[in-house]
C-alpha positions as CSV (number, residue, x, y, z in Angstrom):
1,X,1.6,-18.7,9.3
2,X,2.8,-22.2,10.3
3,X,0.2,-22.6,13.0
4,X,0.9,-26.2,13.5
5,X,4.3,-25.6,15.1
6,X,2.9,-22.9,17.5
7,X,2.3,-23.8,21.1
8,X,-0.5,-21.5,22.1
9,X,-2.8,-23.7,24.3
10,X,-3.3,-21.8,27.5
11,X,-6.3,-19.5,28.2
12,X,-7.5,-17.5,25.2
13,X,-4.1,-17.4,23.5
14,X,-5.1,-19.7,20.6
15,X,-8.3,-17.7,19.9
16,X,-6.4,-14.4,20.1
17,X,-3.7,-15.6,17.7
18,X,-6.4,-16.8,15.3
19,X,-8.0,-13.4,15.3
20,X,-4.6,-11.7,14.7
21,X,-3.8,-14.0,11.8
22,X,-7.2,-13.4,10.2
23,X,-6.7,-9.6,10.6
24,X,-3.2,-9.8,9.0
25,X,-4.5,-11.8,6.1
26,X,-7.4,-9.4,5.5
27,X,-5.0,-6.4,5.5
28,X,-2.8,-8.2,3.0
29,X,-5.8,-9.0,0.8
30,X,-7.1,-5.4,0.9
31,X,-3.7,-4.0,-0.2
32,X,-4.0,-3.7,-4.0
33,X,-0.7,-1.9,-5.1
34,X,1.3,-5.1,-5.4
35,X,-0.1,-7.5,-7.9
36,X,1.4,-10.6,-6.2
37,X,0.1,-13.4,-3.9
38,X,-0.4,-13.2,-0.2
39,X,2.9,-15.1,0.5
40,X,4.9,-12.5,-1.6
41,X,3.1,-9.6,0.1
42,X,4.0,-11.0,3.5
43,X,7.7,-11.2,2.5
44,X,7.6,-7.8,1.0
45,X,6.1,-6.3,4.1
46,X,8.8,-7.9,6.2
47,X,11.6,-6.5,4.0
48,X,10.2,-3.0,3.1
49,X,9.0,-0.7,5.9
50,X,7.2,1.6,3.4
51,X,5.2,-1.3,2.0
52,X,4.4,-2.4,5.6
53,X,3.0,1.0,6.3
54,X,0.9,0.8,3.2
55,X,-0.5,-2.6,4.3
56,X,-1.2,-1.3,7.9
57,X,-2.8,1.9,6.7
58,X,-4.8,0.6,3.7
59,X,-8.3,2.1,3.8
60,X,-7.3,4.9,6.2
61,X,-7.6,8.5,5.1
62,X,-4.5,10.7,5.5
63,X,-5.2,13.6,7.9
């Protein structure tokens, strides 16, 4: 996620961003339909809204 160039130093911003990054990586790791690496999954989620919804809703039951 290119953390080195990010300037989050005030308050809890750095800790909050670290938690968000870990959560995003875990969601990408848990998504099993695309047999590619994490980097490719991130790009695909950025380009394809349907795939992004799959990543965000992985493990959720449809109601």
